[in-house]
BATIPA-437219 format. One record per residue (C-alpha): x, y, z; residue number from 1; residue in three letters. Coordinates in pm, 1 decimal, decimal comma. Example, Ala and Ser with C-alpha at 12.3 -4.5 7.8 and 13.67 -1.06 7.14 Angstrom:
residues 2
+----------+----------+----------+-----+------+
:       c1 :       c2 :       c3 : pos : code :
+----------+----------+----------+-----+------+
:   1230,0 :   -450,0 :    780,0 :   1 :  ALA :
:   1367,0 :   -106,0 :    714,0 :   2 :  SER :
+----------+----------+----------+-----+------+
//
This chain:
residues 207
+----------+----------+----------+-----+------+
:       c1 :       c2 :       c3 : pos : code :
+----------+----------+----------+-----+------+
:   8822,1 :  13469,2 :   3129,5 :   1 :  MET :
:   8974,8 :  13210,5 :   3393,7 :   2 :  PRO :
:   8758,8 :  12955,2 :   3531,1 :   3 :  ASP :
:   8816,8 :  12607,3 :   3729,1 :   4 :  PHE :
:   8877,7 :  12400,6 :   3404,0 :   5 :  SER :
:   9236,6 :  12359,1 :   3476,0 :   6 :  TYR :
:   9127,8 :  12241,1 :   3871,6 :   7 :  GLU :
:   8871,3 :  12030,3 :   3736,7 :   8 :  LYS :
:   9079,9 :  11792,9 :   3575,9 :   9 :  GLN :
:   9264,2 :  11725,2 :   3889,0 :  10 :  GLN :
:   8932,4 :  11625,2 :   4058,7 :  11 :  GLY :
:   8780,9 :  11851,0 :   4310,6 :  12 :  ILE :
:   8821,0 :  11588,1 :   4616,2 :  13 :  SER :
:   9198,6 :  11718,1 :   4628,8 :  14 :  ASP :
:   9321,7 :  12054,4 :   4739,4 :  15 :  LEU :
:   9424,8 :  12238,1 :   4417,3 :  16 :  ILE :
:   9625,2 :  12569,5 :   4448,5 :  17 :  VAL :
:   9742,5 :  12823,8 :   4205,2 :  18 :  GLY :
:  10068,0 :  12996,0 :   4232,0 :  19 :  LEU :
:  10200,7 :  13303,3 :   4058,3 :  20 :  ASP :
:  10456,9 :  13556,0 :   4124,7 :  21 :  GLU :
:  10526,9 :  13935,5 :   4069,9 :  22 :  ALA :
:  10847,1 :  14131,4 :   4025,4 :  23 :  GLY :
:  11056,1 :  13937,9 :   3813,0 :  24 :  ARG :
:  11137,7 :  14228,4 :   3595,1 :  25 :  GLY :
:  11194,5 :  14530,3 :   3850,8 :  26 :  PRO :
:  11577,7 :  14609,8 :   3913,8 :  27 :  TRP :
:  11519,3 :  14615,9 :   4276,1 :  28 :  CYS :
:  11329,6 :  14496,0 :   4584,7 :  29 :  GLY :
:  11193,0 :  14124,9 :   4611,1 :  30 :  PRO :
:  11006,6 :  13878,3 :   4403,2 :  31 :  VAL :
:  10693,9 :  13799,9 :   4576,6 :  32 :  VAL :
:  10478,8 :  13488,4 :   4503,6 :  33 :  ALA :
:  10124,0 :  13391,8 :   4652,0 :  34 :  ALA :
:   9932,9 :  13058,3 :   4667,2 :  35 :  CYS :
:   9551,8 :  13049,7 :   4664,2 :  36 :  VAL :
:   9292,3 :  12728,2 :   4660,9 :  37 :  GLY :
:   8938,6 :  12696,2 :   4767,1 :  38 :  TRP :
:   8850,7 :  12348,9 :   4946,3 :  39 :  PRO :
:   8592,9 :  12186,7 :   4667,7 :  40 :  ASP :
:   8636,3 :  12499,6 :   4433,4 :  41 :  LEU :
:   8372,1 :  12677,2 :   4618,2 :  42 :  ASN :
:   8489,2 :  13019,9 :   4506,4 :  43 :  CYS :
:   8181,1 :  13264,6 :   4532,0 :  44 :  PRO :
:   8051,8 :  13307,9 :   4210,8 :  45 :  THR :
:   8045,6 :  13688,4 :   4183,7 :  46 :  GLU :
:   8391,9 :  13675,9 :   4292,9 :  47 :  LEU :
:   8499,1 :  13428,1 :   4027,8 :  48 :  ALA :
:   8330,9 :  13677,2 :   3763,7 :  49 :  ALA :
:   8586,6 :  13948,8 :   3855,9 :  50 :  LEU :
:   8897,6 :  13767,8 :   3869,2 :  51 :  LEU :
:   9160,6 :  13781,1 :   3576,8 :  52 :  ASP :
:   9508,8 :  13823,9 :   3521,1 :  53 :  ASP :
:   9657,4 :  14098,6 :   3780,9 :  54 :  SER :
:   9808,7 :  14290,2 :   3502,6 :  55 :  LYS :
:   9461,6 :  14367,0 :   3334,3 :  56 :  LYS :
:   9296,8 :  14526,0 :   3625,8 :  57 :  LEU :
:   9340,8 :  14836,9 :   3790,7 :  58 :  THR :
:   9533,8 :  14888,9 :   4113,5 :  59 :  PRO :
:   9198,2 :  14995,2 :   4301,3 :  60 :  GLN :
:   9012,1 :  14691,0 :   4171,2 :  61 :  LYS :
:   9319,5 :  14477,3 :   4248,1 :  62 :  ARG :
:   9329,4 :  14616,0 :   4601,5 :  63 :  ALA :
:   8953,7 :  14525,4 :   4640,7 :  64 :  LEU :
:   8973,7 :  14187,2 :   4508,0 :  65 :  LEU :
:   9259,2 :  14111,5 :   4749,8 :  66 :  PHE :
:   9053,8 :  14182,4 :   5038,0 :  67 :  ASP :
:   8771,1 :  13984,6 :   4890,8 :  68 :  ARG :
:   8991,7 :  13686,1 :   4793,1 :  69 :  ILE :
:   9150,3 :  13645,9 :   5161,1 :  70 :  ILE :
:   8771,5 :  13673,6 :   5317,2 :  71 :  ALA :
:   8674,1 :  13396,8 :   5081,8 :  72 :  SER :
:   8907,0 :  13102,7 :   5166,5 :  73 :  THR :
:   9161,9 :  13023,9 :   5431,2 :  74 :  PRO :
:   9379,1 :  12877,5 :   5187,4 :  75 :  VAL :
:   9613,0 :  13154,1 :   5062,5 :  76 :  TRP :
:   9979,5 :  13227,0 :   5161,1 :  77 :  GLY :
:  10235,0 :  13488,0 :   5032,1 :  78 :  ILE :
:  10624,6 :  13459,0 :   5028,4 :  79 :  GLY :
:  10917,1 :  13652,5 :   4915,3 :  80 :  GLN :
:  11299,1 :  13614,4 :   4818,9 :  81 :  ALA :
:  11513,1 :  13922,8 :   4864,0 :  82 :  SER :
:  11708,8 :  14101,6 :   4617,3 :  83 :  ALA :
:  12022,4 :  13961,3 :   4800,0 :  84 :  LYS :
:  11872,8 :  13585,3 :   4733,9 :  85 :  GLU :
:  11780,0 :  13686,8 :   4351,2 :  86 :  ILE :
:  12164,1 :  13773,2 :   4316,6 :  87 :  ASP :
:  12262,9 :  13447,1 :   4477,7 :  88 :  GLU :
:  12030,1 :  13205,7 :   4279,9 :  89 :  ILE :
:  11887,7 :  13371,2 :   3981,6 :  90 :  ASN :
:  11560,7 :  13524,4 :   3945,2 :  91 :  ILE :
:  11389,4 :  13204,5 :   3840,0 :  92 :  LEU :
:  11509,8 :  12997,8 :   4111,2 :  93 :  GLN :
:  11421,8 :  13313,1 :   4369,7 :  94 :  ALA :
:  11035,3 :  13310,5 :   4213,9 :  95 :  SER :
:  11044,5 :  12933,8 :   4298,5 :  96 :  PHE :
:  11150,6 :  12983,0 :   4653,9 :  97 :  LEU :
:  10917,8 :  13259,7 :   4701,0 :  98 :  ALA :
:  10668,2 :  13030,0 :   4588,5 :  99 :  MET :
:  10755,0 :  12752,5 :   4808,7 : 100 :  ARG :
:  10722,5 :  12980,7 :   5110,2 : 101 :  ARG :
:  10392,3 :  13080,8 :   4988,6 : 102 :  ALA :
:  10296,7 :  12714,5 :   4982,5 : 103 :  VAL :
:  10479,0 :  12661,7 :   5343,1 : 104 :  ASP :
:  10232,7 :  12959,9 :   5487,4 : 105 :  GLU :
:   9916,2 :  12731,4 :   5367,2 : 106 :  VAL :
:  10059,5 :  12424,6 :   5489,7 : 107 :  ILE :
:  10134,5 :  12599,1 :   5837,5 : 108 :  GLN :
:   9757,3 :  12700,0 :   5862,9 : 109 :  LYS :
:   9676,9 :  12336,1 :   5822,4 : 110 :  GLY :
:   9597,4 :  12288,8 :   5462,5 : 111 :  TYR :
:   9823,6 :  12059,7 :   5258,2 : 112 :  THR :
:   9794,2 :  12104,7 :   4905,2 : 113 :  PRO :
:   9748,2 :  11813,5 :   4673,5 : 114 :  SER :
:   9807,3 :  11955,1 :   4306,5 : 115 :  VAL :
:   9984,5 :  12284,2 :   4204,8 : 116 :  ALA :
:   9903,1 :  12492,2 :   3924,8 : 117 :  LEU :
:  10221,2 :  12707,1 :   3819,5 : 118 :  ILE :
:  10173,0 :  13021,6 :   3577,6 : 119 :  ASP :
:  10467,1 :  12973,1 :   3300,1 : 120 :  GLY :
:  10621,5 :  12722,8 :   3144,4 : 121 :  ASN :
:  10874,4 :  12601,8 :   3390,0 : 122 :  ARG :
:  10831,9 :  12389,5 :   3711,2 : 123 :  LEU :
:  11065,5 :  12368,7 :   4047,2 : 124 :  PRO :
:  11188,1 :  12066,6 :   4179,4 : 125 :  THR :
:  10945,9 :  12010,1 :   4484,9 : 126 :  TRP :
:  10811,0 :  11690,9 :   4577,2 : 127 :  ASP :
:  10454,8 :  11736,5 :   4516,2 : 128 :  MET :
:  10221,6 :  11722,9 :   4198,9 : 129 :  GLU :
:  10254,3 :  12020,1 :   3996,8 : 130 :  LYS :
:  10174,7 :  12164,6 :   3635,9 : 131 :  TYR :
:  10295,8 :  12462,4 :   3464,9 : 132 :  ALA :
:  10025,2 :  12678,5 :   3260,8 : 133 :  ILE :
:  10130,2 :  12889,2 :   3020,6 : 134 :  ILE :
:   9935,0 :  13224,5 :   3047,9 : 135 :  GLY :
:   9778,3 :  13070,6 :   3391,3 : 136 :  GLY :
:   9669,4 :  13402,8 :   3525,4 : 137 :  ASP :
:   9413,6 :  13430,7 :   3260,1 : 138 :  GLY :
:   9305,8 :  13096,7 :   3244,9 : 139 :  LYS :
:   9286,4 :  12946,5 :   3589,9 : 140 :  SER :
:   9086,0 :  13099,1 :   3856,8 : 141 :  LEU :
:   9346,5 :  12993,6 :   4143,7 : 142 :  SER :
:   9635,2 :  13125,0 :   3963,3 : 143 :  ILE :
:   9449,0 :  13475,3 :   3878,7 : 144 :  ALA :
:   9367,7 :  13511,0 :   4243,5 : 145 :  ALA :
:   9758,6 :  13433,4 :   4326,5 : 146 :  ALA :
:   9861,5 :  13671,0 :   4088,9 : 147 :  SER :
:   9636,7 :  13931,9 :   4235,1 : 148 :  ILE :
:   9781,8 :  13870,8 :   4594,6 : 149 :  LEU :
:  10149,9 :  13873,2 :   4487,1 : 150 :  ALA :
:  10101,2 :  14200,1 :   4287,9 : 151 :  LYS :
:   9895,6 :  14393,8 :   4539,5 : 152 :  VAL :
:  10160,8 :  14259,0 :   4809,2 : 153 :  THR :
:  10469,3 :  14349,6 :   4618,2 : 154 :  ARG :
:  10349,6 :  14695,5 :   4507,5 : 155 :  ASP :
:  10285,0 :  14781,3 :   4886,6 : 156 :  ARG :
:  10624,2 :  14676,5 :   4968,4 : 157 :  ILE :
:  10772,2 :  14881,0 :   4710,8 : 158 :  MET :
:  10564,9 :  15165,6 :   4849,3 : 159 :  VAL :
:  10708,4 :  15106,4 :   5193,0 : 160 :  ASP :
:  11066,3 :  15088,6 :   5062,1 : 161 :  LEU :
:  11002,6 :  15435,2 :   4874,4 : 162 :  ALA :
:  10944,4 :  15576,7 :   5199,0 : 163 :  GLN :
:  11302,4 :  15461,6 :   5295,5 : 164 :  LYS :
:  11490,8 :  15527,8 :   4983,6 : 165 :  TYR :
:  11276,0 :  15825,1 :   4839,0 : 166 :  PRO :
:  11455,3 :  15933,9 :   4529,1 : 167 :  TYR :
:  11390,3 :  15615,4 :   4277,6 : 168 :  TYR :
:  11011,4 :  15662,0 :   4249,8 : 169 :  GLY :
:  10920,6 :  15319,0 :   4366,9 : 170 :  TRP :
:  10594,0 :  15412,9 :   4493,1 : 171 :  GLU :
:  10503,9 :  15469,9 :   4129,5 : 172 :  LYS :
:  10716,2 :  15258,1 :   3914,6 : 173 :  ASN :
:  10760,3 :  14950,6 :   4145,1 : 174 :  ALA :
:  11107,7 :  14931,9 :   4093,8 : 175 :  GLY :
:  11128,3 :  14881,0 :   3701,5 : 176 :  TYR :
:  11364,9 :  15119,5 :   3529,8 : 177 :  GLY :
:  11185,4 :  15412,9 :   3469,9 : 178 :  THR :
:  11341,1 :  15762,8 :   3405,5 : 179 :  LYS :
:  11285,0 :  15848,4 :   3749,1 : 180 :  THR :
:  11466,0 :  15547,3 :   3861,9 : 181 :  HIS :
:  11741,2 :  15584,3 :   3617,2 : 182 :  GLN :
:  11786,4 :  15948,4 :   3767,5 : 183 :  GLU :
:  11796,6 :  15836,9 :   4111,3 : 184 :  GLY :
:  12070,7 :  15562,1 :   4032,5 : 185 :  LEU :
:  12254,9 :  15856,4 :   3839,4 : 186 :  ALA :
:  12253,0 :  16102,6 :   4152,5 : 187 :  GLN :
:  12228,2 :  15882,9 :   4468,4 : 188 :  HIS :
:  12373,6 :  15546,4 :   4368,6 : 189 :  GLY :
:  12232,1 :  15195,5 :   4466,6 : 190 :  ILE :
:  12042,3 :  15048,8 :   4781,4 : 191 :  THR :
:  12073,5 :  14747,2 :   4947,8 : 192 :  PRO :
:  11724,1 :  14685,1 :   4780,0 : 193 :  GLU :
:  11914,0 :  14683,5 :   4405,7 : 194 :  HIS :
:  11966,2 :  14358,7 :   4234,2 : 195 :  ARG :
:  12348,8 :  14355,4 :   4160,7 : 196 :  LEU :
:  12285,4 :  14080,8 :   3894,5 : 197 :  SER :
:  12052,0 :  14267,7 :   3681,5 : 198 :  TYR :
:  12232,8 :  14410,7 :   3381,1 : 199 :  ALA :
:  12156,3 :  14745,2 :   3415,4 : 200 :  PRO :
:  12279,7 :  14768,2 :   3761,9 : 201 :  ILE :
:  12572,9 :  14570,5 :   3633,9 : 202 :  LYS :
:  12650,8 :  14870,8 :   3395,2 : 203 :  LYS :
:  12594,2 :  15162,9 :   3650,2 : 204 :  PHE :
:  12851,7 :  14996,3 :   3907,7 : 205 :  LEU :
:  13085,7 :  14948,4 :   3604,9 : 206 :  GLU :
:  13055,9 :  15327,0 :   3528,5 : 207 :  LYS :
+----------+----------+----------+-----+------+
//
């Protein structure tokens, strides 16, 4: 289970935030990132005991934890990068752009992070102290919380987009290449939310 071991290595006098994204693999929709931190690492014990990598949690539990996380700290922000931006700068850089926007939202609230712990093995080029942690959403409480905010937010965005584009099953598949999504593409074509740079969409367009 994640804990504050990585955060404590940086010294709790600094404001340490965790960053994670959701939506790198889907064929459509934005990539969404979240930034979460607790001043002095004062996450409530009962909440800390429930936090984990968002992929290991049920949708119902993620939704509950989403509300509890944002109620427990003022230091949280959410950012996204659109399908168009993903096509223009690639998914990795778009993920970093969404993370930067999440950090900027925290700064706009009056909190300036000293250190960012980022899930994965790559780092953006921002001018701030930052560390990549492979599997960080299962190791760091801050990253685990960010993974939950990002996942819940993106799933809600895809449910909303499914109302506008009802033929692809996005409310259930979150934009991944399921059979329903493929059938929707075959019958109704692409939408402005599809990532044209992704191989399956490129292949569809070539047909």
